[in-house]
C-alpha positions as CSV (number, residue, x, y, z in Angstrom):
1,M,-16.8,1.4,-19.5
2,G,-13.4,2.5,-20.8
3,L,-10.3,2.0,-18.7
4,F,-9.7,5.7,-18.1
5,K,-13.3,6.3,-17.0
6,K,-12.9,3.4,-14.5
7,I,-9.8,5.0,-13.0
8,K,-11.5,8.5,-13.0
9,D,-14.6,7.1,-11.3
10,G,-12.4,5.2,-8.8
11,L,-10.6,8.4,-7.8
12,K,-13.9,10.4,-7.4
13,K,-13.6,10.6,-3.5
14,T,-10.0,11.8,-3.7
15,R,-10.9,14.4,-6.3
16,E,-13.9,15.6,-4.2
17,A,-11.9,15.8,-1.0
18,V,-8.5,17.1,-2.3
19,V,-8.5,18.3,-5.9
20,N,-11.6,20.4,-5.6
21,Q,-10.1,22.1,-2.6
22,I,-6.9,22.8,-4.7
23,D,-9.0,24.1,-7.5
24,S,-10.9,26.5,-5.1
25,M,-7.7,27.6,-3.6
26,L,-6.2,28.4,-7.0
27,K,-9.3,30.4,-7.9
28,S,-8.8,32.6,-4.9
29,F,-5.4,33.7,-6.1
30,T,-4.8,36.3,-8.9
31,K,-1.1,35.6,-9.1
32,I,1.4,32.8,-8.3
33,D,3.3,33.6,-5.2
34,E,4.8,31.9,-2.2
35,E,1.5,31.8,-0.3
36,L,0.0,29.8,-3.1
37,F,2.8,27.2,-2.9
38,E,2.5,26.9,0.8
39,E,-1.3,26.4,0.7
40,L,-0.9,23.9,-2.1
41,E,1.6,21.9,-0.1
42,E,-0.7,21.8,2.9
43,L,-3.6,20.6,0.8
44,L,-1.4,17.8,-0.7
45,V,-0.4,16.7,2.7
46,M,-4.1,16.6,3.7
47,G,-4.7,14.4,0.7
48,D,-2.2,11.7,2.0
49,V,0.5,12.5,-0.5
50,G,2.9,12.6,2.5
51,V,5.0,15.5,3.7
52,N,8.2,14.7,1.8
53,T,6.4,14.0,-1.4
54,A,4.2,17.2,-1.1
55,T,7.4,19.2,-0.6
56,K,9.0,17.7,-3.7
57,I,5.9,18.4,-5.8
58,T,5.7,22.0,-4.7
59,D,9.5,22.5,-5.2
60,E,9.3,21.1,-8.7
61,L,6.3,23.4,-9.3
62,R,8.3,26.4,-8.3
63,K,11.0,25.5,-10.7
64,R,8.6,24.9,-13.6
65,V,6.7,28.1,-13.0
66,K,9.9,30.1,-12.9
67,K,11.5,28.3,-15.9
68,E,8.3,28.6,-18.1
69,G,7.4,32.1,-17.0
70,I,3.9,31.0,-15.8
71,T,1.9,33.7,-13.9
72,N,-1.7,32.5,-14.1
73,P,-2.9,30.3,-11.2
74,D,-5.3,28.6,-13.6
75,D,-2.3,26.9,-15.3
76,V,-1.1,25.2,-12.0
77,M,-3.5,22.2,-12.3
78,G,-2.0,21.2,-15.6
79,L,1.5,21.5,-14.3
80,L,0.5,19.3,-11.3
81,R,-0.7,16.6,-13.7
82,E,2.6,16.7,-15.6
83,I,4.8,16.7,-12.5
84,T,2.9,13.8,-10.8
85,A,2.9,11.7,-14.0
86,D,6.6,12.2,-14.2
87,M,7.1,11.1,-10.6
88,L,4.9,8.0,-11.0
89,R,6.2,6.8,-14.4
90,G,8.5,3.8,-14.6
91,G,8.4,0.1,-13.7
92,E,4.6,-0.4,-14.0
93,E,4.8,-3.4,-16.3
94,L,4.8,-6.9,-14.9
95,N,8.1,-8.7,-15.6
96,I,6.7,-12.1,-16.6
97,S,8.3,-12.9,-20.0
98,T,9.6,-16.4,-19.1
99,K,7.5,-19.6,-19.2
100,P,6.7,-20.1,-16.5
101,S,7.0,-16.8,-14.6
102,I,6.0,-16.6,-10.9
103,I,4.3,-13.9,-9.0
104,L,4.4,-14.1,-5.2
105,V,1.6,-12.1,-3.5
106,I,1.8,-10.9,0.1
107,G,-0.2,-8.6,2.3
108,V,-1.7,-8.5,5.8
109,N,-5.1,-9.9,6.4
110,G,-8.0,-7.7,5.3
111,V,-6.3,-5.8,2.5
112,G,-8.0,-7.9,-0.3
113,K,-5.1,-10.1,-1.1
114,T,-6.9,-13.2,-2.2
115,T,-9.5,-11.2,-4.1
116,T,-6.7,-9.4,-5.9
117,I,-5.1,-12.7,-6.9
118,G,-8.4,-13.9,-8.4
119,K,-8.7,-10.6,-10.4
120,L,-5.0,-10.7,-11.4
121,A,-5.5,-14.3,-12.7
122,K,-8.5,-13.2,-14.7
123,Y,-6.6,-10.2,-16.1
124,L,-3.7,-12.4,-17.2
125,K,-6.1,-15.0,-18.7
126,N,-7.7,-12.2,-20.7
127,Q,-4.1,-11.4,-22.0
128,G,-4.0,-15.0,-23.4
129,K,-1.9,-16.5,-20.6
130,S,-2.4,-19.8,-18.9
131,V,-2.4,-19.3,-15.1
132,L,-1.9,-21.7,-12.1
133,L,-2.7,-20.6,-8.5
134,A,-0.7,-21.9,-5.6
135,A,-2.6,-21.9,-2.2
136,A,0.5,-21.2,-0.1
137,D,-1.3,-19.2,2.6
138,T,-1.9,-22.5,4.4
139,F,-2.3,-21.2,8.0
140,R,-5.2,-18.7,7.7
141,A,-8.5,-20.4,8.3
142,A,-10.5,-20.8,5.0
143,A,-7.8,-19.1,2.9
144,I,-7.5,-22.2,0.6
145,E,-11.3,-22.3,0.1
146,Q,-11.5,-18.6,-0.5
147,L,-8.8,-18.9,-3.2
148,E,-10.7,-21.8,-4.8
149,V,-13.8,-19.6,-5.1
150,W,-11.8,-16.9,-6.9
151,A,-10.0,-19.4,-9.0
152,D,-13.3,-20.8,-10.2
153,R,-14.4,-17.3,-11.2
154,A,-11.2,-16.7,-13.1
155,G,-11.2,-20.2,-14.7
156,C,-7.9,-21.3,-13.2
157,E,-6.7,-24.4,-11.4
158,V,-5.5,-24.3,-7.8
159,I,-2.5,-26.3,-6.5
160,K,-3.1,-27.0,-2.8
161,Q,-2.3,-29.2,0.2
162,K,-4.2,-29.5,3.4
163,E,-4.5,-26.6,5.8
164,G,-1.3,-26.1,7.9
165,S,0.9,-27.6,5.3
166,D,4.4,-26.2,4.5
167,P,3.8,-23.3,2.1
168,A,7.1,-23.9,0.3
169,A,6.0,-27.4,-0.4
170,V,2.8,-26.0,-2.1
171,V,4.9,-23.7,-4.2
172,Y,7.1,-26.7,-5.2
173,D,4.1,-28.6,-6.3
174,A,2.8,-25.6,-8.3
175,I,6.1,-25.3,-10.1
176,S,6.1,-29.0,-10.9
177,A,2.5,-28.7,-12.2
178,A,3.4,-25.5,-14.2
179,K,6.3,-27.3,-15.9
180,A,4.2,-30.3,-16.7
181,R,1.3,-28.3,-18.1
182,K,3.5,-25.6,-19.8
183,A,1.7,-22.9,-17.8
184,D,2.7,-19.3,-18.4
185,V,2.3,-17.9,-14.9
186,I,2.1,-19.2,-11.4
187,I,0.5,-16.9,-8.8
188,A,1.3,-17.9,-5.2
189,D,-1.0,-16.7,-2.4
190,T,1.5,-16.4,0.5
191,A,1.0,-15.8,4.2
192,G,-0.8,-12.7,5.4
193,R,0.5,-12.4,8.9
194,L,1.9,-9.1,10.1
195,H,5.2,-7.9,8.8
196,N,6.9,-7.9,12.2
197,K,6.7,-11.6,12.6
198,K,10.1,-13.3,12.0
199,H,8.4,-16.6,11.1
200,L,6.7,-15.0,8.1
201,M,10.0,-13.7,6.7
202,N,11.6,-17.1,7.2
203,E,8.8,-18.7,5.3
204,L,9.2,-16.3,2.4
205,G,12.9,-16.9,2.4
206,K,12.2,-20.7,2.1
207,I,9.8,-20.1,-0.7
208,S,12.3,-18.0,-2.6
209,R,15.0,-20.6,-2.2
210,I,12.6,-23.2,-3.7
211,I,11.9,-20.9,-6.7
212,D,15.6,-20.2,-7.2
213,R,16.4,-23.9,-7.2
214,E,13.5,-25.1,-9.3
215,L,13.1,-22.1,-11.7
216,P,16.5,-20.4,-11.7
217,E,15.9,-18.5,-14.9
218,A,12.3,-17.6,-14.3
219,D,11.0,-14.0,-14.0
220,K,9.8,-13.4,-10.5
221,E,7.6,-10.6,-9.2
222,F,7.0,-10.1,-5.5
223,L,3.9,-8.0,-5.1
224,I,2.5,-6.5,-1.9
225,V,-1.2,-5.8,-1.7
226,L,-2.1,-2.6,0.3
227,D,-5.4,-1.1,1.3
228,A,-5.5,2.5,0.1
229,T,-8.1,3.4,2.8
230,T,-5.3,3.2,5.4
231,G,-3.3,6.1,3.8
232,Q,0.1,6.6,5.3
233,N,-0.1,3.4,7.3
234,A,0.0,1.6,3.9
235,V,3.3,3.3,3.2
236,N,4.7,2.2,6.5
237,Q,3.5,-1.4,5.9
238,A,5.2,-1.4,2.4
239,R,8.4,0.0,3.9
240,E,8.6,-2.9,6.4
241,F,7.9,-5.5,3.8
242,K,10.4,-4.0,1.4
243,N,13.1,-4.0,4.1
244,A,12.4,-7.6,4.9
245,A,11.4,-9.2,1.7
246,G,12.5,-7.1,-1.3
247,I,9.2,-6.4,-3.0
248,T,9.2,-5.6,-6.7
249,G,5.7,-3.9,-7.0
250,I,2.6,-2.8,-5.3
251,V,-1.1,-3.5,-5.8
252,L,-3.2,-0.8,-4.2
253,T,-6.8,-1.8,-3.5
254,K,-10.0,0.0,-2.5
255,L,-9.0,3.3,-4.2
256,D,-12.7,3.8,-5.0
257,G,-13.6,3.8,-1.4
258,T,-11.2,6.4,-0.1
259,A,-10.2,10.1,-0.3
260,K,-6.6,9.0,0.2
261,G,-5.7,8.3,-3.4
262,G,-2.7,10.6,-3.1
263,V,-1.0,7.8,-1.2
264,V,0.0,6.4,-4.6
265,L,2.5,9.3,-5.0
266,S,3.9,8.8,-1.5
267,I,4.5,5.1,-2.1
268,K,6.4,5.6,-5.4
269,E,8.4,8.6,-4.2
270,E,9.3,7.5,-0.7
271,L,9.9,3.7,-1.4
272,G,11.0,3.7,-5.0
273,V,8.7,0.8,-5.6
274,P,6.3,1.0,-8.6
275,V,2.6,0.6,-8.3
276,K,1.7,-2.1,-10.8
277,F,-2.1,-2.4,-10.3
278,I,-4.9,-0.5,-8.7
279,G,-8.2,-1.7,-7.5
280,V,-11.1,0.7,-8.4
281,G,-14.2,-1.5,-7.7
282,E,-15.7,-4.8,-6.8
283,Q,-16.0,-6.4,-10.2
284,M,-13.6,-8.9,-11.7
285,D,-12.3,-6.3,-14.2
286,D,-11.9,-3.5,-11.7
287,L,-8.3,-4.4,-11.0
288,Q,-6.5,-2.1,-13.5
289,P,-2.9,-2.1,-14.6
290,F,-1.4,1.2,-13.4
291,D,-0.8,3.9,-15.9
292,A,1.0,7.0,-14.6
293,D,-0.4,9.4,-17.2
294,D,-4.0,8.2,-16.8
295,F,-3.7,8.3,-13.0
296,A,-2.4,11.8,-12.9
297,K,-5.0,13.0,-15.5
298,A,-7.8,11.3,-13.5
299,L,-6.6,12.7,-10.2
300,F,-6.1,16.3,-11.3
301,T,-9.2,16.7,-13.3
302,K,-11.9,18.9,-11.7
303,V,-15.2,17.1,-10.8
């Protein structure tokens, strides 16, 4: 299955719930007027795009319609594709050009964080990179064992200590191992406790200091894994983490299981943080690098 078809299939529920309604609404109009814009904005909000983002999209649509002299409602869907692609574009690529580079992965329990790490490791290995995993989520029961299962599937080694160990010490060991083995990328599974816990942020700060000391020139990505099925709650979660930990990118999982795919727009527009990967299924290759043009095309294509 091609990459675009995976993304299109993964957004099927969102298209059925939101885009088909937009299409039906547009068909009910014979001209483009203010009522059309208001109904479109309401449908976008219902699709978990978020109020502010929906307003921005419709405002931009008004400008484009006026500037280009468009009068046919049938042309609106194409404009929506162009506008959303423009909003989403920028920063999608992983910044991992140094050897080693390090990716810290965070996310509350239940969002698919460890699964995502396994799939990301497999993706990077398929790109020809050697990958080491650091089991730095040391306090959640069975987290290390779960990571080992995914590491085995991806064909990667896990650097670990016993449950309850200092997460920063695990990251230190992983850095040492990566240097010795000339690994390309370290992916660290970090704690999954809730964002309002001061201890978690102190822990992340300690890990960051270890990285800055041991790999001062290394590229570092700080990714948060979010569950798309939670809609605007995912945006709020990302906002809290961003304020506390300075995330560089987002991995949005479970897009195939929700009608709330519009949340991608809200995340990028309201937080200014790029979506780097999206999860559109259960298989190892169902974690896809985010492509703004493909996403917009897949979203605003009639079923």
